[in-house]
PDB file of N, CA, C and O in Angstrom, chain B, residues numbered from 101:
ATOM      1  N   MET B 101       0.855  -1.180   0.000  1.00  0.00           N
ATOM      2  CA  MET B 101       0.000   0.000   0.000  1.00  0.00           C
ATOM      3  C   MET B 101       0.894   1.233   0.000  1.00  0.00           C
ATOM      4  O   MET B 101       1.779   1.364   0.845  1.00  0.00           O
ATOM      5  N   LYS B 102       0.667   2.116  -0.927  1.00  0.00           N
ATOM      6  CA  LYS B 102       1.373   3.391  -0.973  1.00  0.00           C
ATOM      7  C   LYS B 102       0.600   4.386  -0.107  1.00  0.00           C
ATOM      8  O   LYS B 102      -0.547   4.718  -0.405  1.00  0.00           O
ATOM      9  N   ASN B 103       1.243   4.861   0.974  1.00  0.00           N
ATOM     10  CA  ASN B 103       0.578   5.797   1.884  1.00  0.00           C
ATOM     11  C   ASN B 103       0.338   7.135   1.198  1.00  0.00           C
ATOM     12  O   ASN B 103       1.225   7.682   0.544  1.00  0.00           O
ATOM     13  N   ILE B 104      -0.866   7.644   1.358  1.00  0.00           N
ATOM     14  CA  ILE B 104      -1.233   8.952   0.826  1.00  0.00           C
ATOM     15  C   ILE B 104      -1.333   9.965   1.957  1.00  0.00           C
ATOM     16  O   ILE B 104      -0.869  11.098   1.830  1.00  0.00           O
ATOM     17  N   MET B 105      -1.941   9.551   3.063  1.00  0.00           N
ATOM     18  CA  MET B 105      -2.077  10.454   4.210  1.00  0.00           C
ATOM     19  C   MET B 105      -2.221   9.656   5.491  1.00  0.00           C
ATOM     20  O   MET B 105      -2.631   8.496   5.477  1.00  0.00           O
ATOM     21  N   ASN B 106      -1.880  10.293   6.588  1.00  0.00           N
ATOM     22  CA  ASN B 106      -2.043   9.740   7.930  1.00  0.00           C
ATOM     23  C   ASN B 106      -2.834  10.737   8.752  1.00  0.00           C
ATOM     24  O   ASN B 106      -2.737  11.947   8.549  1.00  0.00           O
ATOM     25  N   ASP B 107      -3.615  10.216   9.677  1.00  0.00           N
ATOM     26  CA  ASP B 107      -4.418  11.076  10.538  1.00  0.00           C
ATOM     27  C   ASP B 107      -4.619  10.359  11.862  1.00  0.00           C
ATOM     28  O   ASP B 107      -4.469   9.140  11.943  1.00  0.00           O
ATOM     29  N   THR B 108      -4.952  11.101  12.880  1.00  0.00           N
ATOM     30  CA  THR B 108      -5.320  10.549  14.178  1.00  0.00           C
ATOM     31  C   THR B 108      -6.709  11.062  14.519  1.00  0.00           C
ATOM     32  O   THR B 108      -6.997  12.253  14.392  1.00  0.00           O
ATOM     33  N   TYR B 109      -7.577  10.134  14.960  1.00  0.00           N
ATOM     34  CA  TYR B 109      -8.941  10.495  15.294  1.00  0.00           C
ATOM     35  C   TYR B 109      -9.324   9.784  16.580  1.00  0.00           C
ATOM     36  O   TYR B 109      -9.371   8.554  16.621  1.00  0.00           O
ATOM     37  N   ARG B 110      -9.596  10.543  17.625  1.00  0.00           N
ATOM     38  CA  ARG B 110     -10.009  10.013  18.929  1.00  0.00           C
ATOM     39  C   ARG B 110      -9.030   8.976  19.469  1.00  0.00           C
ATOM     40  O   ARG B 110      -9.430   7.989  20.087  1.00  0.00           O
ATOM     41  N   GLY B 111      -7.740   9.215  19.227  1.00  0.00           N
ATOM     42  CA  GLY B 111      -6.709   8.324  19.729  1.00  0.00           C
ATOM     43  C   GLY B 111      -6.384   7.147  18.824  1.00  0.00           C
ATOM     44  O   GLY B 111      -5.486   6.363  19.132  1.00  0.00           O
ATOM     45  N   TRP B 112      -7.094   7.010  17.719  1.00  0.00           N
ATOM     46  CA  TRP B 112      -6.853   5.939  16.748  1.00  0.00           C
ATOM     47  C   TRP B 112      -6.035   6.515  15.595  1.00  0.00           C
ATOM     48  O   TRP B 112      -6.179   7.690  15.257  1.00  0.00           O
ATOM     49  N   ASN B 113      -5.185   5.700  14.996  1.00  0.00           N
ATOM     50  CA  ASN B 113      -4.401   6.124  13.841  1.00  0.00           C
ATOM     51  C   ASN B 113      -5.065   5.623  12.558  1.00  0.00           C
ATOM     52  O   ASN B 113      -5.531   4.486  12.486  1.00  0.00           O
ATOM     53  N   ILE B 114      -5.098   6.485  11.563  1.00  0.00           N
ATOM     54  CA  ILE B 114      -5.669   6.161  10.258  1.00  0.00           C
ATOM     55  C   ILE B 114      -4.572   6.363   9.221  1.00  0.00           C
ATOM     56  O   ILE B 114      -3.921   7.407   9.189  1.00  0.00           O
ATOM     57  N   THR B 115      -4.375   5.363   8.379  1.00  0.00           N
ATOM     58  CA  THR B 115      -3.446   5.464   7.260  1.00  0.00           C
ATOM     59  C   THR B 115      -4.228   5.201   5.984  1.00  0.00           C
ATOM     60  O   THR B 115      -4.789   4.120   5.803  1.00  0.00           O
ATOM     61  N   VAL B 116      -4.264   6.179   5.111  1.00  0.00           N
ATOM     62  CA  VAL B 116      -4.982   6.068   3.838  1.00  0.00           C
ATOM     63  C   VAL B 116      -3.949   5.825   2.749  1.00  0.00           C
ATOM     64  O   VAL B 116      -2.900   6.469   2.720  1.00  0.00           O
ATOM     65  N   GLY B 117      -4.253   4.893   1.856  1.00  0.00           N
ATOM     66  CA  GLY B 117      -3.301   4.567   0.804  1.00  0.00           C
ATOM     67  C   GLY B 117      -3.977   4.256  -0.514  1.00  0.00           C
ATOM     68  O   GLY B 117      -5.203   4.188  -0.604  1.00  0.00           O
ATOM     69  N   ALA B 118      -3.161   4.070  -1.530  1.00  0.00           N
ATOM     70  CA  ALA B 118      -3.646   3.736  -2.868  1.00  0.00           C
ATOM     71  C   ALA B 118      -3.627   2.223  -3.036  1.00  0.00           C
ATOM     72  O   ALA B 118      -2.599   1.577  -2.835  1.00  0.00           O
ATOM     73  N   GLU B 119      -4.774   1.667  -3.406  1.00  0.00           N
ATOM     74  CA  GLU B 119      -4.890   0.230  -3.655  1.00  0.00           C
ATOM     75  C   GLU B 119      -6.107   0.005  -4.535  1.00  0.00           C
ATOM     76  O   GLU B 119      -7.234   0.281  -4.125  1.00  0.00           O
ATOM     77  N   HIS B 120      -5.888  -0.487  -5.723  1.00  0.00           N
ATOM     78  CA  HIS B 120      -7.012  -0.735  -6.627  1.00  0.00           C
ATOM     79  C   HIS B 120      -7.632  -2.088  -6.286  1.00  0.00           C
ATOM     80  O   HIS B 120      -6.955  -3.115  -6.322  1.00  0.00           O
ATOM     81  N   ASN B 121      -8.923  -2.080  -5.956  1.00  0.00           N
ATOM     82  CA  ASN B 121      -9.653  -3.302  -5.644  1.00  0.00           C
ATOM     83  C   ASN B 121     -11.074  -3.149  -6.155  1.00  0.00           C
ATOM     84  O   ASN B 121     -11.854  -2.378  -5.595  1.00  0.00           O
ATOM     85  N   MET B 122     -11.415  -3.860  -7.192  1.00  0.00           N
ATOM     86  CA  MET B 122     -12.721  -3.789  -7.845  1.00  0.00           C
ATOM     87  C   MET B 122     -13.011  -2.337  -8.233  1.00  0.00           C
ATOM     88  O   MET B 122     -12.318  -1.795  -9.094  1.00  0.00           O
ATOM     89  N   CYS B 123     -13.999  -1.701  -7.635  1.00  0.00           N
ATOM     90  CA  CYS B 123     -14.362  -0.333  -8.015  1.00  0.00           C
ATOM     91  C   CYS B 123     -13.732   0.729  -7.108  1.00  0.00           C
ATOM     92  O   CYS B 123     -14.034   1.914  -7.245  1.00  0.00           O
ATOM     93  N   SER B 124     -12.879   0.322  -6.202  1.00  0.00           N
ATOM     94  CA  SER B 124     -12.264   1.254  -5.264  1.00  0.00           C
ATOM     95  C   SER B 124     -10.784   1.456  -5.592  1.00  0.00           C
ATOM     96  O   SER B 124     -10.086   0.510  -5.956  1.00  0.00           O
ATOM     97  N   ASN B 125     -10.317   2.690  -5.460  1.00  0.00           N
ATOM     98  CA  ASN B 125      -8.911   2.993  -5.693  1.00  0.00           C
ATOM     99  C   ASN B 125      -8.154   3.327  -4.416  1.00  0.00           C
ATOM    100  O   ASN B 125      -6.937   3.511  -4.440  1.00  0.00           O
ATOM    101  N   ILE B 126      -8.870   3.406  -3.309  1.00  0.00           N
ATOM    102  CA  ILE B 126      -8.284   3.837  -2.040  1.00  0.00           C
ATOM    103  C   ILE B 126      -8.571   2.798  -0.959  1.00  0.00           C
ATOM    104  O   ILE B 126      -9.655   2.215  -0.917  1.00  0.00           O
ATOM    105  N   CYS B 127      -7.602   2.577  -0.099  1.00  0.00           N
ATOM    106  CA  CYS B 127      -7.774   1.689   1.043  1.00  0.00           C
ATOM    107  C   CYS B 127      -7.379   2.452   2.304  1.00  0.00           C
ATOM    108  O   CYS B 127      -6.851   3.561   2.230  1.00  0.00           O
ATOM    109  N   PHE B 128      -7.640   1.849   3.458  1.00  0.00           N
ATOM    110  CA  PHE B 128      -7.172   2.458   4.707  1.00  0.00           C
ATOM    111  C   PHE B 128      -6.960   1.402   5.770  1.00  0.00           C
ATOM    112  O   PHE B 128      -7.549   0.322   5.729  1.00  0.00           O
ATOM    113  N   ASP B 129      -6.106   1.735   6.722  1.00  0.00           N
ATOM    114  CA  ASP B 129      -5.884   0.946   7.925  1.00  0.00           C
ATOM    115  C   ASP B 129      -6.293   1.800   9.106  1.00  0.00           C
ATOM    116  O   ASP B 129      -6.016   2.999   9.140  1.00  0.00           O
ATOM    117  N   ILE B 130      -6.954   1.183  10.077  1.00  0.00           N
ATOM    118  CA  ILE B 130      -7.218   1.873  11.335  1.00  0.00           C
ATOM    119  C   ILE B 130      -6.544   1.065  12.447  1.00  0.00           C
ATOM    120  O   ILE B 130      -6.634  -0.162  12.484  1.00  0.00           O
ATOM    121  N   THR B 131      -5.877   1.770  13.339  1.00  0.00           N
ATOM    122  CA  THR B 131      -5.173   1.142  14.452  1.00  0.00           C
ATOM    123  C   THR B 131      -5.708   1.720  15.742  1.00  0.00           C
ATOM    124  O   THR B 131      -5.652   2.928  15.968  1.00  0.00           O
ATOM    125  N   ASP B 132      -6.237   0.831  16.601  1.00  0.00           N
ATOM    126  CA  ASP B 132      -6.804   1.301  17.862  1.00  0.00           C
ATOM    127  C   ASP B 132      -5.685   1.624  18.850  1.00  0.00           C
ATOM    128  O   ASP B 132      -4.525   1.297  18.600  1.00  0.00           O
ATOM    129  N   PRO B 133      -6.025   2.260  19.963  1.00  0.00           N
ATOM    130  CA  PRO B 133      -4.991   2.659  20.937  1.00  0.00           C
ATOM    131  C   PRO B 133      -4.175   1.489  21.493  1.00  0.00           C
ATOM    132  O   PRO B 133      -3.055   1.694  21.960  1.00  0.00           O
ATOM    133  N   SER B 134      -4.716   0.266  21.451  1.00  0.00           N
ATOM    134  CA  SER B 134      -3.955  -0.891  21.952  1.00  0.00           C
ATOM    135  C   SER B 134      -2.997  -1.454  20.914  1.00  0.00           C
ATOM    136  O   SER B 134      -2.180  -2.318  21.231  1.00  0.00           O
ATOM    137  N   GLY B 135      -3.088  -0.966  19.654  1.00  0.00           N
ATOM    138  CA  GLY B 135      -2.177  -1.410  18.607  1.00  0.00           C
ATOM    139  C   GLY B 135      -2.776  -2.374  17.601  1.00  0.00           C
ATOM    140  O   GLY B 135      -2.103  -2.764  16.647  1.00  0.00           O
ATOM    141  N   LYS B 136      -4.034  -2.766  17.796  1.00  0.00           N
ATOM    142  CA  LYS B 136      -4.691  -3.679  16.857  1.00  0.00           C
ATOM    143  C   LYS B 136      -5.041  -2.919  15.573  1.00  0.00           C
ATOM    144  O   LYS B 136      -5.663  -1.858  15.622  1.00  0.00           O
ATOM    145  N   THR B 137      -4.633  -3.473  14.422  1.00  0.00           N
ATOM    146  CA  THR B 137      -4.851  -2.816  13.133  1.00  0.00           C
ATOM    147  C   THR B 137      -5.822  -3.615  12.282  1.00  0.00           C
ATOM    148  O   THR B 137      -5.782  -4.845  12.252  1.00  0.00           O
ATOM    149  N   ARG B 138      -6.696  -2.890  11.590  1.00  0.00           N
ATOM    150  CA  ARG B 138      -7.606  -3.497  10.611  1.00  0.00           C
ATOM    151  C   ARG B 138      -7.394  -2.823   9.268  1.00  0.00           C
ATOM    152  O   ARG B 138      -7.256  -1.602   9.190  1.00  0.00           O
ATOM    153  N   HIS B 139      -7.369  -3.629   8.208  1.00  0.00           N
ATOM    154  CA  HIS B 139      -7.185  -3.125   6.853  1.00  0.00           C
ATOM    155  C   HIS B 139      -8.516  -3.196   6.110  1.00  0.00           C
ATOM    156  O   HIS B 139      -9.197  -4.221   6.137  1.00  0.00           O
ATOM    157  N   VAL B 140      -8.882  -2.098   5.447  1.00  0.00           N
ATOM    158  CA  VAL B 140     -10.091  -2.052   4.622  1.00  0.00           C
ATOM    159  C   VAL B 140      -9.636  -1.769   3.197  1.00  0.00           C
ATOM    160  O   VAL B 140      -9.183  -0.667   2.886  1.00  0.00           O
ATOM    161  N   SER B 141      -9.761  -2.770   2.339  1.00  0.00           N
ATOM    162  CA  SER B 141      -9.223  -2.639   0.986  1.00  0.00           C
ATOM    163  C   SER B 141     -10.123  -1.830   0.062  1.00  0.00           C
ATOM    164  O   SER B 141      -9.647  -1.302  -0.944  1.00  0.00           O
ATOM    165  N   MET B 142     -11.393  -1.720   0.372  1.00  0.00           N
ATOM    166  CA  MET B 142     -12.311  -0.936  -0.455  1.00  0.00           C
ATOM    167  C   MET B 142     -12.733   0.307   0.314  1.00  0.00           C
ATOM    168  O   MET B 142     -13.861   0.410   0.796  1.00  0.00           O
ATOM    169  N   GLY B 143     -11.792   1.254   0.419  1.00  0.00           N
ATOM    170  CA  GLY B 143     -12.003   2.441   1.236  1.00  0.00           C
ATOM    171  C   GLY B 143     -12.801   3.544   0.579  1.00  0.00           C
ATOM    172  O   GLY B 143     -13.357   4.396   1.273  1.00  0.00           O
ATOM    173  N   GLY B 144     -12.875   3.554  -0.742  1.00  0.00           N
ATOM    174  CA  GLY B 144     -13.645   4.591  -1.415  1.00  0.00           C
ATOM    175  C   GLY B 144     -13.012   5.057  -2.705  1.00  0.00           C
ATOM    176  O   GLY B 144     -11.999   4.518  -3.150  1.00  0.00           O
ATOM    177  N   ASP B 145     -13.622   6.070  -3.301  1.00  0.00           N
ATOM    178  CA  ASP B 145     -13.168   6.607  -4.581  1.00  0.00           C
ATOM    179  C   ASP B 145     -12.034   7.610  -4.432  1.00  0.00           C
ATOM    180  O   ASP B 145     -11.224   7.782  -5.342  1.00  0.00           O
ATOM    181  N   ASN B 146     -11.980   8.275  -3.272  1.00  0.00           N
ATOM    182  CA  ASN B 146     -10.946   9.291  -3.083  1.00  0.00           C
ATOM    183  C   ASN B 146     -10.486   9.287  -1.625  1.00  0.00           C
ATOM    184  O   ASN B 146     -11.089   8.650  -0.761  1.00  0.00           O
ATOM    185  N   GLU B 147      -9.420  10.002  -1.388  1.00  0.00           N
ATOM    186  CA  GLU B 147      -8.814  10.008  -0.057  1.00  0.00           C
ATOM    187  C   GLU B 147      -9.759  10.549   1.012  1.00  0.00           C
ATOM    188  O   GLU B 147      -9.816  10.020   2.123  1.00  0.00           O
ATOM    189  N   GLN B 148     -10.494  11.596   0.677  1.00  0.00           N
ATOM    190  CA  GLN B 148     -11.390  12.213   1.657  1.00  0.00           C
ATOM    191  C   GLN B 148     -12.501  11.259   2.072  1.00  0.00           C
ATOM    192  O   GLN B 148     -12.847  11.180   3.251  1.00  0.00           O
ATOM    193  N   ARG B 149     -13.060  10.535   1.109  1.00  0.00           N
ATOM    194  CA  ARG B 149     -14.130   9.584   1.436  1.00  0.00           C
ATOM    195  C   ARG B 149     -13.594   8.436   2.282  1.00  0.00           C
ATOM    196  O   ARG B 149     -14.276   7.972   3.196  1.00  0.00           O
ATOM    197  N   ALA B 150     -12.381   7.971   1.990  1.00  0.00           N
ATOM    198  CA  ALA B 150     -11.781   6.908   2.792  1.00  0.00           C
ATOM    199  C   ALA B 150     -11.558   7.371   4.227  1.00  0.00           C
ATOM    200  O   ALA B 150     -11.789   6.613   5.169  1.00  0.00           O
ATOM    201  N   LEU B 151     -11.113   8.600   4.393  1.00  0.00           N
ATOM    202  CA  LEU B 151     -10.907   9.153   5.725  1.00  0.00           C
ATOM    203  C   LEU B 151     -12.232   9.248   6.477  1.00  0.00           C
ATOM    204  O   LEU B 151     -12.291   8.930   7.665  1.00  0.00           O
ATOM    205  N   GLU B 152     -13.284   9.678   5.806  1.00  0.00           N
ATOM    206  CA  GLU B 152     -14.614   9.738   6.429  1.00  0.00           C
ATOM    207  C   GLU B 152     -15.086   8.346   6.831  1.00  0.00           C
ATOM    208  O   GLU B 152     -15.617   8.160   7.927  1.00  0.00           O
ATOM    209  N   ARG B 153     -14.897   7.385   5.960  1.00  0.00           N
ATOM    210  CA  ARG B 153     -15.324   6.011   6.242  1.00  0.00           C
ATOM    211  C   ARG B 153     -14.539   5.435   7.418  1.00  0.00           C
ATOM    212  O   ARG B 153     -15.109   4.726   8.248  1.00  0.00           O
ATOM    213  N   ALA B 154     -13.251   5.725   7.502  1.00  0.00           N
ATOM    214  CA  ALA B 154     -12.443   5.257   8.624  1.00  0.00           C
ATOM    215  C   ALA B 154     -12.952   5.850   9.940  1.00  0.00           C
ATOM    216  O   ALA B 154     -13.057   5.147  10.945  1.00  0.00           O
ATOM    217  N   ARG B 155     -13.264   7.140   9.923  1.00  0.00           N
ATOM    218  CA  ARG B 155     -13.795   7.780  11.137  1.00  0.00           C
ATOM    219  C   ARG B 155     -15.134   7.183  11.538  1.00  0.00           C
ATOM    220  O   ARG B 155     -15.403   7.020  12.728  1.00  0.00           O
ATOM    221  N   GLU B 156     -15.985   6.850  10.561  1.00  0.00           N
ATOM    222  CA  GLU B 156     -17.269   6.207  10.851  1.00  0.00           C
ATOM    223  C   GLU B 156     -17.048   4.851  11.518  1.00  0.00           C
ATOM    224  O   GLU B 156     -17.745   4.508  12.473  1.00  0.00           O
ATOM    225  N   MET B 157     -16.083   4.079  11.018  1.00  0.00           N
ATOM    226  CA  MET B 157     -15.786   2.779  11.625  1.00  0.00           C
ATOM    227  C   MET B 157     -15.284   2.933  13.054  1.00  0.00           C
ATOM    228  O   MET B 157     -15.648   2.155  13.935  1.00  0.00           O
ATOM    229  N   ILE B 158     -14.449   3.938  13.277  1.00  0.00           N
ATOM    230  CA  ILE B 158     -13.944   4.191  14.626  1.00  0.00           C
ATOM    231  C   ILE B 158     -15.094   4.545  15.564  1.00  0.00           C
ATOM    232  O   ILE B 158     -15.167   4.027  16.678  1.00  0.00           O
ATOM    233  N   GLU B 159     -15.985   5.417  15.124  1.00  0.00           N
ATOM    234  CA  GLU B 159     -17.150   5.779  15.944  1.00  0.00           C
ATOM    235  C   GLU B 159     -17.983   4.548  16.289  1.00  0.00           C
ATOM    236  O   GLU B 159     -18.436   4.409  17.425  1.00  0.00           O
ATOM    237  N   MET B 160     -18.190   3.652  15.320  1.00  0.00           N
ATOM    238  CA  MET B 160     -18.954   2.427  15.580  1.00  0.00           C
ATOM    239  C   MET B 160     -18.232   1.537  16.580  1.00  0.00           C
ATOM    240  O   MET B 160     -18.865   0.996  17.487  1.00  0.00           O
ATOM    241  N   ASP B 161     -16.927   1.375  16.435  1.00  0.00           N
ATOM    242  CA  ASP B 161     -16.173   0.546  17.373  1.00  0.00           C
ATOM    243  C   ASP B 161     -16.237   1.107  18.788  1.00  0.00           C
ATOM    244  O   ASP B 161     -16.399   0.357  19.752  1.00  0.00           O
ATOM    245  N   ILE B 162     -16.112   2.411  18.911  1.00  0.00           N
ATOM    246  CA  ILE B 162     -16.189   3.046  20.231  1.00  0.00           C
ATOM    247  C   ILE B 162     -17.581   2.854  20.822  1.00  0.00           C
ATOM    248  O   ILE B 162     -17.713   2.539  22.005  1.00  0.00           O
ATOM    249  N   ALA B 163     -18.614   3.038  20.018  1.00  0.00           N
ATOM    250  CA  ALA B 163     -19.991   2.859  20.501  1.00  0.00           C
ATOM    251  C   ALA B 163     -20.228   1.429  20.961  1.00  0.00           C
ATOM    252  O   ALA B 163     -20.842   1.214  22.006  1.00  0.00           O
ATOM    253  N   PHE B 164     -19.748   0.443  20.196  1.00  0.00           N
ATOM    254  CA  PHE B 164     -19.925  -0.948  20.585  1.00  0.00           C
ATOM    255  C   PHE B 164     -19.147  -1.287  21.859  1.00  0.00           C
ATOM    256  O   PHE B 164     -19.625  -2.065  22.685  1.00  0.00           O
ATOM    257  N   SER B 165     -17.968  -0.718  22.024  1.00  0.00           N
ATOM    258  CA  SER B 165     -17.188  -1.009  23.214  1.00  0.00           C
ATOM    259  C   SER B 165     -17.813  -0.369  24.455  1.00  0.00           C
ATOM    260  O   SER B 165     -17.631  -0.872  25.563  1.00  0.00           O
ATOM    261  N   ASN B 166     -18.544   0.730  24.283  1.00  0.00           N
ATOM    262  CA  ASN B 166     -19.205   1.387  25.412  1.00  0.00           C
ATOM    263  C   ASN B 166     -20.464   0.657  25.840  1.00  0.00           C
ATOM    264  O   ASN B 166     -20.951   0.887  26.946  1.00  0.00           O
ATOM    265  N   GLU B 167     -21.010  -0.220  24.997  1.00  0.00           N
ATOM    266  CA  GLU B 167     -22.209  -0.982  25.346  1.00  0.00           C
ATOM    267  C   GLU B 167     -21.924  -2.093  26.322  1.00  0.00           C
ATOM    268  O   GLU B 167     -22.828  -2.551  27.020  1.00  0.00           O
ATOM    269  N   ASP B 168     -20.657  -2.544  26.386  1.00  0.00           N
ATOM    270  CA  ASP B 168     -20.318  -3.674  27.273  1.00  0.00           C
ATOM    271  C   ASP B 168     -20.352  -3.305  28.719  1.00  0.00           C
ATOM    272  O   ASP B 168     -20.090  -4.147  29.577  1.00  0.00           O
TER     273      ASP B 168
END
């Protein structure tokens, strides 16, 4: 994955990169504060959409962890 941008959101790290997969040209990795990383190969059409999608996933993970 060729890194395009890095960001931090609510303590999680987001790495957006270029990866062609079916109809998507962008992928991203999200890493939680404990160091666990997840790769999403179909991140979106552009870097901004992938970043938004990564933040949405982080919000969902935080919400699910608060339910326990």
